[in-house]
C-alpha positions as CSV (number, residue, x, y, z in Angstrom):
1,M,-87.6,-150.6,6.0
2,S,-89.8,-153.6,6.1
3,N,-88.6,-157.0,4.2
4,H,-92.4,-158.3,4.4
5,L,-94.0,-158.7,0.4
6,P,-97.1,-156.7,-0.3
7,A,-100.4,-158.6,0.2
8,G,-101.3,-160.8,-2.9
9,A,-97.7,-159.8,-4.1
10,G,-96.6,-163.3,-3.5
11,N,-99.8,-165.6,-4.5
12,G,-100.2,-167.2,-8.1
13,G,-103.5,-165.7,-8.4
14,G,-103.8,-162.9,-11.7
15,G,-102.2,-159.8,-9.6
16,G,-102.6,-159.3,-6.2
17,R,-103.7,-155.8,-4.7
18,A,-101.9,-154.0,-1.9
19,G,-104.3,-153.8,0.8
20,D,-106.8,-150.8,-0.5
21,S,-104.0,-148.7,-2.1
22,G,-105.5,-150.1,-5.4
23,L,-101.5,-150.9,-6.6
24,R,-101.5,-153.9,-8.7
25,Y,-98.4,-156.7,-8.5
26,P,-97.2,-159.0,-10.9
27,S,-98.5,-162.3,-10.3
28,N,-94.6,-164.0,-9.9
29,G,-94.2,-161.4,-6.9
30,K,-91.3,-159.7,-8.8
31,T,-91.3,-155.5,-9.3
32,I,-89.1,-153.0,-11.0
33,Y,-86.3,-153.6,-8.4
34,H,-86.2,-157.2,-9.1
35,R,-84.9,-156.6,-12.6
36,P,-81.1,-156.7,-13.9
37,L,-79.6,-153.3,-13.7
38,N,-78.3,-153.6,-17.3
39,R,-81.6,-154.8,-18.8
40,T,-82.9,-151.2,-19.2
41,K,-79.4,-149.9,-20.1
42,T,-80.5,-148.8,-23.3
43,A,-84.2,-148.1,-22.9
44,E,-85.8,-144.5,-23.2
45,L,-88.9,-142.4,-21.9
46,S,-90.9,-140.9,-24.0
47,K,-90.7,-137.0,-24.2
48,A,-94.4,-136.5,-23.5
49,A,-94.1,-139.0,-20.3
50,F,-91.3,-137.0,-19.0
51,A,-93.1,-133.5,-19.8
52,Y,-96.2,-134.3,-17.8
53,L,-93.9,-135.8,-14.9
54,F,-91.7,-132.9,-15.0
55,A,-94.3,-130.4,-14.7
56,E,-96.2,-131.9,-11.9
57,M,-92.6,-131.6,-10.1
58,V,-92.4,-128.3,-10.5
59,S,-96.0,-127.8,-9.3
60,Y,-95.5,-129.6,-6.4
61,A,-92.5,-127.8,-5.6
62,Q,-94.0,-124.8,-6.4
63,R,-96.8,-125.1,-3.3
64,R,-96.2,-122.8,-0.6
65,V,-93.1,-121.1,-1.6
66,T,-92.5,-117.4,-1.0
67,G,-90.1,-116.8,-3.7
68,I,-88.3,-117.9,-6.8
69,Q,-84.7,-118.9,-5.1
70,E,-86.9,-121.1,-2.7
71,L,-89.0,-122.8,-5.9
72,E,-85.4,-123.6,-7.2
73,K,-84.1,-124.9,-4.1
74,R,-86.9,-127.5,-3.9
75,L,-86.2,-128.5,-7.5
76,N,-82.7,-128.8,-6.3
77,L,-83.5,-131.0,-3.4
78,Q,-85.7,-133.2,-5.9
79,G,-82.6,-133.8,-8.1
80,H,-80.0,-134.4,-5.7
81,P,-80.8,-138.0,-4.7
82,I,-81.1,-139.0,-8.0
83,G,-77.7,-137.6,-9.0
84,L,-76.3,-140.0,-5.6
85,K,-77.9,-143.1,-6.9
86,L,-77.3,-142.6,-10.5
87,L,-73.2,-142.1,-10.0
88,D,-73.1,-145.6,-8.7
89,L,-75.9,-147.2,-11.6
90,L,-73.4,-145.5,-14.4
91,L,-70.2,-146.9,-12.6
92,F,-71.9,-150.5,-12.5
93,R,-72.6,-150.3,-16.1
94,E,-69.1,-149.6,-17.1
95,P,-66.6,-152.2,-18.7
96,P,-64.4,-153.6,-15.0
97,R,-61.8,-152.0,-16.1
98,T,-63.1,-148.7,-16.7
99,Q,-65.3,-149.0,-13.3
100,L,-63.3,-146.3,-11.4
101,R,-64.9,-143.3,-9.9
102,P,-63.3,-139.9,-10.9
103,L,-60.1,-139.1,-9.0
104,N,-60.0,-135.2,-10.4
105,I,-62.4,-132.3,-10.8
106,I,-61.6,-132.6,-14.4
107,A,-62.6,-136.3,-14.8
108,L,-65.3,-135.9,-12.8
109,L,-66.9,-132.9,-14.8
110,H,-66.1,-134.8,-18.1
111,F,-68.2,-137.9,-16.6
112,I,-71.1,-135.5,-16.3
113,K,-70.9,-133.8,-19.2
114,I,-70.7,-137.2,-20.8
115,N,-71.7,-140.4,-19.7
116,V,-74.5,-138.7,-17.0
117,W,-75.7,-136.1,-19.6
118,T,-76.0,-139.0,-22.4
119,H,-77.4,-141.4,-20.1
120,L,-80.1,-138.3,-18.9
121,F,-81.0,-136.4,-22.1
122,G,-79.6,-138.8,-24.9
123,R,-76.4,-136.4,-26.0
124,Q,-73.8,-134.8,-23.9
125,A,-73.4,-131.5,-22.8
126,D,-72.5,-129.0,-25.2
127,R,-69.5,-127.2,-23.1
128,L,-67.6,-127.1,-20.3
129,E,-65.4,-124.4,-19.4
130,K,-63.8,-122.9,-16.1
131,S,-64.2,-119.3,-14.7
132,S,-61.6,-117.2,-16.2
133,N,-61.7,-114.7,-12.9
134,P,-58.6,-115.6,-10.6
135,D,-60.6,-114.9,-7.4
136,T,-62.9,-118.1,-8.3
137,P,-60.7,-120.6,-9.3
138,D,-63.3,-123.4,-7.6
139,E,-65.9,-122.9,-10.3
140,F,-66.5,-124.6,-13.2
141,M,-69.5,-124.1,-15.7
142,I,-71.2,-126.8,-17.7
143,I,-73.2,-125.7,-20.6
144,D,-76.3,-126.8,-22.2
145,N,-77.6,-124.7,-25.2
146,E,-81.2,-126.4,-25.0
147,P,-82.0,-127.9,-21.5
148,L,-84.5,-130.8,-22.2
149,V,-86.2,-130.0,-18.6
150,N,-87.0,-126.2,-19.9
151,A,-88.5,-127.2,-23.2
152,Y,-91.9,-128.2,-21.9
153,I,-92.2,-125.6,-18.8
154,S,-93.8,-122.2,-19.5
155,V,-92.7,-119.2,-17.4
156,P,-94.7,-116.5,-16.9
157,K,-93.2,-113.0,-17.6
158,E,-93.5,-112.3,-13.2
159,M,-90.9,-115.3,-12.7
160,S,-88.8,-115.2,-15.6
161,Q,-85.9,-115.3,-13.5
162,L,-86.9,-118.8,-12.6
163,N,-84.7,-121.9,-14.1
164,C,-86.2,-125.1,-13.7
165,A,-83.1,-126.8,-14.9
166,A,-82.2,-126.4,-11.1
167,F,-83.6,-129.6,-11.3
168,A,-80.2,-130.9,-13.4
169,A,-78.4,-128.7,-10.7
170,G,-79.7,-131.0,-8.1
171,I,-78.7,-134.1,-10.3
172,I,-75.2,-132.3,-10.8
173,E,-75.0,-131.8,-7.1
174,G,-75.5,-135.3,-6.0
175,V,-72.8,-136.6,-8.6
176,C,-70.4,-134.2,-7.3
177,D,-71.5,-135.1,-3.6
178,G,-71.6,-139.0,-4.1
179,A,-68.2,-139.1,-5.7
180,G,-66.4,-136.8,-2.9
181,F,-65.9,-133.6,-4.4
182,P,-68.5,-131.4,-2.3
183,A,-70.1,-128.5,-4.4
184,R,-73.1,-126.3,-4.7
185,V,-74.6,-126.3,-8.3
186,T,-76.9,-123.5,-9.4
187,A,-78.4,-123.1,-12.9
188,H,-78.3,-119.8,-14.6
189,T,-79.7,-118.5,-18.0
190,V,-77.9,-117.0,-19.9
191,G,-79.4,-114.4,-22.7
192,D,-76.1,-112.2,-23.5
193,T,-73.6,-112.6,-26.5
194,G,-70.4,-112.7,-24.6
195,G,-68.5,-115.3,-22.8
196,S,-70.6,-118.1,-20.8
197,G,-70.3,-116.4,-17.3
198,S,-73.7,-116.6,-15.1
199,N,-75.7,-114.0,-13.5
200,N,-73.9,-114.0,-9.8
201,G,-70.9,-112.4,-11.8
202,S,-69.1,-115.3,-12.0
203,G,-67.6,-113.7,-15.3
204,G,-66.8,-115.8,-18.5
205,G,-65.0,-118.8,-18.7
206,T,-62.1,-120.7,-20.8
207,G,-63.0,-124.0,-22.0
208,A,-61.6,-126.9,-20.2
209,D,-62.5,-128.8,-23.4
210,G,-61.3,-126.1,-25.7
211,G,-62.1,-122.7,-26.5
212,R,-65.4,-120.3,-25.8
213,G,-68.8,-121.2,-26.2
214,E,-71.3,-119.5,-28.4
215,G,-73.7,-116.7,-28.0
216,G,-76.7,-116.1,-26.3
217,E,-78.7,-114.8,-29.6
218,M,-78.4,-118.5,-30.8
219,W,-79.7,-120.0,-28.0
220,P,-82.0,-117.8,-25.9
221,G,-82.4,-120.8,-23.4
222,R,-78.9,-121.5,-22.9
223,T,-78.1,-122.9,-19.6
224,V,-74.7,-122.1,-17.5
225,F,-74.7,-125.2,-14.1
226,L,-72.3,-123.1,-12.0
227,V,-70.3,-125.5,-10.3
228,K,-68.7,-124.2,-7.1
229,F,-66.3,-126.8,-5.3
230,Q,-65.9,-126.8,-1.7
231,P,-62.3,-125.5,-0.2
232,E,-61.3,-128.7,1.0
233,V,-61.9,-130.5,-2.9
234,L,-59.2,-127.6,-4.1
235,E,-56.7,-128.4,-1.1
236,R,-56.9,-132.1,-2.1
237,E,-56.3,-131.5,-5.9
238,A,-53.0,-129.1,-4.8
239,L,-51.6,-132.0,-2.8
240,I,-52.4,-134.5,-5.7
241,G,-50.8,-132.4,-7.9
242,A,-47.8,-131.7,-5.9
243,K,-47.4,-135.1,-5.4
244,S,-47.7,-136.1,-8.8
């Protein structure tokens, strides 16, 4: 990456221009990247701005796709690098005594449910559950009853299986990968009144933070983020548990 400042960025004039791009730069030559990371800690983005931006992201991802799965994969890929950077940012903003990366699966998922969700959406995720299926001990579920990313998206009937929260799933996957817990994360809409199993047959779940979730009648847009960790993550957990 070049270290040269854009043309006109360092002069004392009233806001220079970078070539013919039309981009304006502050007269002092400093951009958003020069701001202290803690200065915007409590800043909020308007929902209208987010809705417009995210709608454009979905429209961009929808170009030249052959199906819903490919579209969700593109949204997932858009969110993944955000998760990687968000992990470092949130840890940097923690007090020095608690500035530690999560060291086990439960600590990581609680970090996502509380810290990541609060930073992104202003509230915690609704539930955290572990798959009750003994054949899938590597599956955990983060549940959001009303995902903000779906609030301003109108899905046509022919694409009823589409869940644009795949973007948030990509953020979760990026956080997991950045923390050293490689995983595959997918978003599933839950419309049934039973447990919180996704539509891939993983079954219901027992609450990692206690109890079982509400049914889908009260929350028609309820989304389950299915986190499936790689085998080496479970092997490491078993070794750590045996040593402790």
